DRENTORVO-906258 format. One line per 3 residues: their letters; for each residue x, y, z of C-alpha. Coordinates in steps of 0.25 Angstrom, whole numbers, plus 5000, padded with zeros to 4 digits. Layout:
<nodes>
a	X Y Z; ...
</nodes>
This chain:
<nodes>
xxx	5338 5340 5447; 5344 5348 5458; 5351 5361 5462
xxx	5366 5363 5462; 5375 5374 5466; 5390 5375 5468
xxx	5402 5385 5471; 5415 5382 5465; 5429 5389 5467
xxx	5427 5394 5482; 5424 5390 5496; 5409 5387 5496
xxx	5406 5392 5510; 5391 5392 5512; 5388 5390 5497
xxx	5381 5377 5499; 5373 5382 5511; 5368 5394 5503
xxx	5364 5387 5489; 5359 5374 5494; 5346 5379 5500
xxx	5344 5388 5488; 5344 5375 5479; 5336 5366 5489
xxx	5323 5366 5481; 5330 5360 5469; 5335 5348 5476
xxx	5326 5343 5488; 5332 5329 5488; 5346 5331 5492
xxx	5357 5341 5494; 5372 5340 5493; 5384 5349 5494
xxx	5399 5347 5491; 5410 5357 5494; 5424 5360 5496
xxx	5432 5373 5498; 5431 5376 5483; 5417 5370 5478
xxx	5403 5368 5483; 5393 5360 5476; 5378 5360 5481
xxx	5367 5351 5476; 5352 5349 5479; 5346 5337 5473
xxx	5332 5333 5467; 5333 5318 5466; 5328 5313 5452
xxx	5338 5303 5448; 5345 5293 5457; 5337 5297 5470
xxx	5348 5291 5479; 5359 5298 5486; 5368 5294 5474
xxx	5362 5306 5467; 5368 5316 5478; 5375 5328 5473
xxx	5385 5335 5473; 5389 5321 5467; 5404 5317 5468
xxx	5412 5308 5458; 5417 5295 5464; 5431 5301 5464
xxx	5427 5314 5471; 5432 5323 5461; 5419 5328 5454
xxx	5406 5333 5460; 5393 5336 5453; 5381 5344 5456
xxx	5370 5343 5445; 5356 5348 5443; 5348 5341 5432
xxx	5346 5328 5426; 5354 5320 5416; 5344 5312 5408
xxx	5354 5303 5401; 5362 5299 5413; 5359 5284 5411
xxx	5366 5285 5397; 5378 5293 5403; 5379 5283 5415
xxx	5380 5271 5405; 5391 5278 5397; 5399 5281 5410
xxx	5397 5267 5415; 5403 5262 5403; 5415 5271 5406
xxx	5417 5265 5420; 5409 5275 5428; 5402 5270 5440
xxx	5389 5276 5447; 5383 5275 5460; 5369 5281 5458
xxx	5359 5281 5446; 5358 5296 5444; 5362 5306 5434
xxx	5371 5315 5443; 5381 5304 5444; 5381 5301 5429
xxx	5383 5316 5427; 5395 5317 5436; 5402 5305 5430
xxx	5398 5310 5416; 5404 5324 5418; 5417 5318 5424
xxx	5419 5310 5412; 5414 5319 5401; 5415 5333 5407
xxx	5409 5344 5398; 5409 5335 5386; 5399 5326 5393
xxx	5388 5337 5394; 5383 5335 5380; 5379 5320 5384
xxx	5370 5325 5396; 5355 5325 5394; 5347 5332 5404
xxx	5347 5345 5412; 5359 5348 5420; 5367 5359 5428
xxx	5379 5354 5435; 5393 5356 5441; 5404 5346 5441
xxx	5415 5349 5450; 5429 5344 5449; 5435 5344 5463
xxx	5449 5341 5458; 5450 5352 5447; 5441 5362 5455
xxx	5432 5363 5442; 5418 5362 5439; 5409 5359 5426
xxx	5395 5365 5426; 5385 5363 5415; 5370 5365 5411
xxx	5361 5357 5402; 5359 5362 5388; 5346 5369 5391
xxx	5350 5374 5404; 5338 5367 5411; 5346 5366 5424
xxx	5351 5380 5429; 5365 5383 5433; 5369 5397 5439
xxx	5383 5401 5441; 5391 5412 5448; 5405 5415 5447
xxx	5413 5423 5458; 5424 5432 5457; 5434 5422 5460
xxx	5429 5412 5450; 5420 5404 5460; 5408 5398 5453
xxx	5394 5396 5460; 5383 5388 5453; 5369 5384 5456
xxx	5356 5379 5450; 5349 5392 5454; 5353 5406 5454
xxx	5347 5408 5468; 5356 5397 5474; 5368 5406 5469
xxx	5362 5418 5475; 5360 5410 5488; 5375 5407 5488
xxx	5378 5421 5491; 5389 5421 5480; 5383 5430 5469
xxx	5379 5444 5472; 5364 5445 5470; 5365 5456 5459
xxx	5355 5458 5448; 5359 5456 5434; 5351 5467 5427
xxx	5353 5462 5413; 5347 5449 5417; 5336 5455 5423
xxx	5332 5463 5411; 5332 5449 5403; 5323 5444 5414
xxx	5313 5455 5412; 5314 5454 5397; 5311 5439 5396
xxx	5306 5434 5410; 5319 5426 5412; 5334 5428 5414
xxx	5342 5423 5402; 5353 5413 5404; 5364 5414 5408
xxx	5361 5427 5416; 5354 5427 5429; 5348 5439 5437
xxx	5360 5439 5446; 5373 5445 5441; 5384 5435 5442
xxx	5375 5422 5442; 5373 5416 5428; 5368 5403 5422
xxx	5377 5393 5415; 5371 5393 5401; 5363 5381 5397
xxx	5371 5370 5390; 5384 5376 5396; 5395 5370 5405
xxx	5404 5378 5414; 5418 5374 5418; 5423 5380 5431
xxx	5437 5380 5437; 5447 5389 5444; 5437 5400 5444
xxx	5434 5400 5429; 5421 5396 5422; 5421 5391 5408
xxx	5407 5390 5402; 5404 5383 5389; 5391 5378 5381
xxx	5390 5363 5379; 5376 5361 5373; 5368 5374 5372
xxx	5353 5373 5368; 5344 5376 5361; 5355 5381 5352
xxx	5360 5367 5348; 5346 5364 5344; 5345 5376 5336
xxx	5358 5373 5329; 5354 5359 5326; 5340 5364 5321
xxx	5348 5373 5311; 5353 5360 5304; 5340 5353 5303
xxx	5333 5353 5289; 5318 5353 5288; 5320 5344 5276
xxx	5328 5334 5284; 5317 5331 5294; 5302 5329 5292
xxx	5292 5331 5303; 5290 5316 5305; 5305 5314 5308
xxx	5305 5326 5317; 5293 5321 5325; 5299 5307 5327
xxx	5313 5313 5331; 5305 5323 5341; 5297 5311 5347
xxx	5310 5303 5350; 5317 5314 5356; 5306 5318 5365
xxx	5304 5304 5370; 5318 5303 5373; 5318 5316 5380
xxx	5306 5313 5389; 5312 5299 5392; 5325 5306 5396
xxx	5318 5316 5405; 5310 5305 5412; 5323 5299 5418
xxx	5321 5300 5433; 5320 5293 5446; 5308 5300 5451
xxx	5294 5302 5444; 5294 5312 5433; 5282 5322 5430
xxx	5278 5331 5419; 5273 5346 5419; 5261 5345 5410
xxx	5255 5357 5403; 5245 5357 5392; 5256 5359 5382
xxx	5263 5350 5372; 5277 5349 5378; 5273 5343 5391
xxx	5262 5334 5385; 5273 5328 5376; 5281 5325 5387
xxx	5270 5318 5394; 5267 5310 5381; 5281 5305 5380
xxx	5284 5303 5395; 5281 5289 5402; 5266 5288 5406
xxx	5262 5291 5420; 5269 5304 5421; 5264 5314 5432
xxx	5260 5328 5426; 5258 5341 5431; 5251 5354 5426
xxx	5245 5367 5431; 5231 5372 5429; 5225 5386 5430
xxx	5211 5385 5435; 5208 5400 5436; 5198 5407 5427
xxx	5206 5413 5415; 5217 5404 5416; 5212 5393 5407
xxx	5221 5397 5396; 5233 5393 5405; 5227 5380 5410
xxx	5232 5367 5404; 5229 5358 5415; 5217 5351 5408
xxx	5225 5347 5395; 5237 5344 5403; 5228 5334 5412
xxx	5222 5328 5400; 5235 5325 5393; 5241 5320 5406
xxx	5229 5310 5407; 5231 5306 5393; 5245 5301 5396
xxx	5242 5295 5409; 5249 5306 5418; 5247 5309 5432
xxx	5243 5323 5431; 5242 5335 5441; 5237 5348 5439
xxx	5239 5361 5448; 5228 5371 5447; 5235 5384 5449
xxx	5227 5397 5452; 5233 5411 5454; 5231 5409 5469
xxx	5240 5397 5469; 5250 5403 5460; 5251 5415 5469
xxx	5254 5406 5481; 5265 5399 5474; 5271 5412 5468
xxx	5281 5415 5480; 5287 5401 5479; 5288 5402 5464
xxx	5295 5416 5465; 5304 5410 5475; 5308 5399 5466
xxx	5313 5408 5455; 5328 5407 5453; 5327 5418 5443
xxx	5315 5426 5440; 5307 5421 5428; 5294 5424 5421
xxx	5291 5409 5421; 5292 5397 5430; 5279 5398 5439
xxx	5272 5387 5431; 5284 5377 5433; 5285 5381 5447
xxx	5270 5377 5449; 5270 5364 5442; 5284 5360 5448
xxx	5278 5362 5462; 5266 5354 5458; 5274 5342 5453
xxx	5284 5343 5465; 5272 5343 5475; 5267 5330 5468
xxx	5280 5323 5471; 5287 5325 5457; 5302 5328 5456
xxx	5303 5328 5441; 5294 5333 5430; 5295 5335 5415
xxx	5291 5348 5408; 5288 5351 5393; 5297 5364 5394
xxx	5305 5366 5381; 5295 5361 5371; 5291 5374 5366
xxx	5305 5378 5363; 5308 5365 5357; 5296 5363 5348
xxx	5291 5378 5345; 5280 5379 5355; 5280 5394 5359
xxx	5273 5405 5352; 5287 5412 5350; 5290 5402 5339
xxx	5280 5410 5331; 5281 5424 5337; 5296 5426 5338
xxx	5298 5424 5323; 5286 5433 5320; 5292 5444 5329
xxx	5306 5443 5322; 5300 5444 5308; 5291 5456 5312
xxx	5303 5463 5318; 5311 5460 5305; 5300 5466 5296
xxx	5300 5479 5304; 5315 5481 5302; 5322 5494 5306
xxx	5309 5500 5309; 5308 5492 5322; 5313 5502 5332
xxx	5304 5512 5327; 5292 5502 5328; 5296 5499 5342
xxx	5296 5514 5346; 5282 5516 5340; 5277 5503 5346
xxx	5281 5507 5360; 5275 5521 5359; 5261 5515 5355
xxx	5250 5515 5367; 5253 5500 5368; 5268 5501 5367
xxx	5271 5497 5382; 5264 5483 5380; 5274 5472 5382
xxx	5273 5466 5368; 5275 5479 5362; 5287 5482 5371
xxx	5294 5469 5366; 5290 5471 5352; 5297 5485 5353
xxx	5310 5478 5358; 5309 5469 5346; 5307 5480 5336
xxx	5319 5488 5342; 5329 5477 5338; 5333 5470 5326
xxx	5325 5458 5321; 5329 5447 5330; 5323 5433 5334
xxx	5328 5435 5348; 5322 5449 5349; 5309 5443 5344
xxx	5309 5432 5354; 5311 5442 5366; 5299 5450 5360
xxx	5291 5438 5361; 5296 5432 5374; 5300 5445 5381
xxx	5293 5451 5394; 5299 5465 5395; 5305 5472 5382
xxx	5319 5477 5384; 5314 5492 5386; 5305 5487 5397
xxx	5316 5479 5403; 5325 5492 5403; 5314 5500 5409
xxx	5312 5489 5420; 5326 5489 5424; 5327 5504 5424
xxx	5314 5505 5433; 5321 5496 5443; 5334 5504 5442
xxx	5342 5492 5437; 5347 5498 5424; 5347 5511 5416
xxx	5350 5504 5402; 5341 5498 5392; 5340 5483 5393
xxx	5342 5473 5381; 5343 5458 5380; 5358 5453 5380
xxx	5366 5440 5379; 5357 5428 5377; 5344 5436 5377
xxx	5349 5442 5364; 5354 5430 5357; 5348 5426 5343
xxx	5344 5412 5339; 5354 5405 5330; 5352 5407 5315
xxx	5345 5396 5306; 5335 5392 5316; 5323 5398 5309
xxx	5312 5406 5317; 5307 5395 5325; 5320 5389 5328
xxx	5325 5402 5333; 5313 5404 5342; 5316 5390 5348
xxx	5330 5394 5350; 5326 5407 5357; 5315 5400 5366
xxx	5326 5390 5370; 5337 5400 5374; 5328 5410 5380
xxx	5314 5405 5386; 5318 5391 5389; 5332 5393 5394
xxx	5330 5406 5402; 5316 5404 5407; 5309 5391 5406
xxx	5321 5382 5410; 5326 5390 5422; 5311 5391 5427
xxx	5309 5376 5425; 5321 5373 5433; 5319 5382 5444
xxx	5304 5381 5446; 5304 5366 5446; 5316 5365 5455
xxx	5308 5374 5465; 5299 5362 5467; 5310 5352 5467
xxx	5306 5347 5454; 5315 5343 5442; 5309 5348 5428
xxx	5313 5340 5416; 5312 5346 5402; 5312 5335 5391
xxx	5310 5345 5380; 5322 5353 5385; 5332 5342 5382
xxx	5345 5344 5374; 5344 5329 5368; 5330 5332 5364
xxx	5333 5345 5357; 5346 5339 5350; 5337 5328 5344
xxx	5326 5338 5339; 5337 5348 5334; 5337 5341 5320
xxx	5322 5344 5318; 5320 5356 5309; 5316 5368 5317
xxx	5303 5370 5309; 5299 5356 5313; 5303 5356 5327
xxx	5296 5370 5330; 5283 5368 5322; 5272 5377 5328
xxx	5264 5370 5338; 5275 5360 5342; 5271 5351 5331
xxx	5284 5343 5332; 5281 5340 5347; 5266 5337 5344
xxx	5270 5327 5333; 5281 5320 5341; 5271 5317 5353
xxx	5258 5312 5346; 5253 5306 5359; 5248 5320 5363
xxx	5233 5321 5359; 5228 5331 5349; 5219 5338 5359
xxx	5232 5341 5367; 5241 5345 5356; 5231 5353 5349
xxx	5229 5362 5361; 5234 5377 5360; 5247 5379 5367
xxx	5246 5385 5381; 5259 5383 5388; 5262 5381 5403
xxx	5257 5395 5407; 5251 5401 5419; 5240 5412 5419
xxx	5249 5423 5424; 5242 5434 5417; 5229 5430 5423
xxx	5235 5429 5437; 5244 5442 5437; 5233 5450 5431
xxx	5223 5446 5443; 5227 5454 5455; 5219 5443 5463
xxx	5229 5433 5459; 5240 5440 5467; 5251 5433 5459
xxx	5259 5445 5455; 5269 5449 5465; 5277 5462 5466
xxx	5282 5469 5454; 5294 5478 5453; 5291 5492 5448
xxx	5291 5494 5433; 5292 5506 5423; 5279 5514 5420
xxx	5272 5508 5408; 5278 5494 5409; 5267 5484 5404
xxx	5265 5473 5415; 5253 5467 5409; 5258 5454 5404
xxx	5259 5445 5416; 5274 5440 5413; 5279 5455 5415
xxx	5273 5455 5429; 5278 5441 5432; 5292 5444 5427
xxx	5293 5457 5436; 5287 5449 5448; 5296 5438 5448
xxx	5308 5447 5446; 5305 5456 5457; 5303 5444 5467
xxx	5316 5437 5462; 5325 5449 5463; 5320 5452 5477
xxx	5322 5438 5482; 5335 5435 5476; 5342 5448 5473
xxx	5336 5457 5484; 5332 5467 5473; 5319 5474 5473
xxx	5315 5480 5460; 5311 5495 5462; 5309 5507 5453
xx	5321 5516 5451; 5319 5530 5456
</nodes>
């Protein structure tokens, strides 16, 4: 895993000097730059596979025509290497970058479907003056783009690196800001900076002569959804589903263990990370966080995590995290945010712990809730949708009456009001369940800061409805995958792990795994309590699997409600009457204020 950047179609000037330091934390082991009068490629390396100089990037083909900068891991590189060897290709090293370079030269865009892993890359053809860029199906690895007025293209692993280049103007995208206020993250492909956007997950881009063509090659989780439509509940029983899931999980964990350095595991008290522990080789190093303060017991999973680690012979480390330590780390965390997010502090803390103990690679159970139906949203969202349907055309009137009750300003009632004002919709029900600020509140905040005098509403990807034929739980899985996982969890995991110089691998966010599970009927795969996953990993003891779900959460409400904790930084001004009781609303505004000030030089202030 690494950091990459590039400038295509113009003289690079000081581009490498500007963006290289901005990516240094992503690759402390090596640095490389290649440039001529029309191209500059920059790389920072975190050495995981082939630790020798043979893994240096930008990597050049033997003939000198092609150059590659690559961020990620190709887990099936040994298989691809064998195929290329049979075709007469020779190799100098043992890593995946050299294989990826040869594979792309031989296969082009058609070869993307055969890659297994997480990847963002740029392959530059010196002879033709063209480039191929791509991201993995889930978008685990980020790739930010900016195109200038003359067609020149700049790209980087982080938005901050593009800002450091001095090429894009640091202008705020107000529509994207509204989306952040509503959900706690910025929906792909947008960013908070006008003109900078993300290559969508599962897409490739072909650049040449100032023109950019973007096409999908393997969008997920939509493909999982389509395959699930064709599955028949009568065609597969539970035993067959369990056996299929077991084999697919074993394969994914084995693939994600491929490494030339030791691999650890982020172990919560939850089922997903424990399943990875059970399926991984023995002797894994595991890491978790505990909360020793009074009142935080409901968040502390350190005891069951330590107990399950011991039962599988893991070398376990616990970080006791109190408000005082969290406060001391907060400035460094805020400085690590590539875009503001309501999440990520937990990953930042445990990544720091693992890196301080000498780890460069760790597994995470992220993605298990989306894949196996673990969130409360799988029950709550369909209930909200049906409730809205029963109210029918009386919805707007009910919303008006609700807002004019004494409790009408409460966050939940604000979101319910937004649901009632529109037609029955699973996407609206999902926003009601997952949202932070309702659209009316978002509009009020933007007006308060003098940024807009128009009503804000979700648009684009934020409004898209699930495909038909999935059923209630399948539709929620689609929404969780395209919203929460893609826009918040995956970007936060990448940025916060890389802030510590750590590669985070996600065996449950794997296109090959999902393609194998796609034939399982949705009702079996998404049973309440993640029953399919439980049955597929019977090594986990009953005392562990029968525990109530907690999730990897921090006691933010406890900390932010206690003025002695000193964890809450400066908040921007807010409209009179806006309810900031829930911790996530205050945190949302705090991280936003800090990020805008640091990266765009904007101080949110009340309009006169």
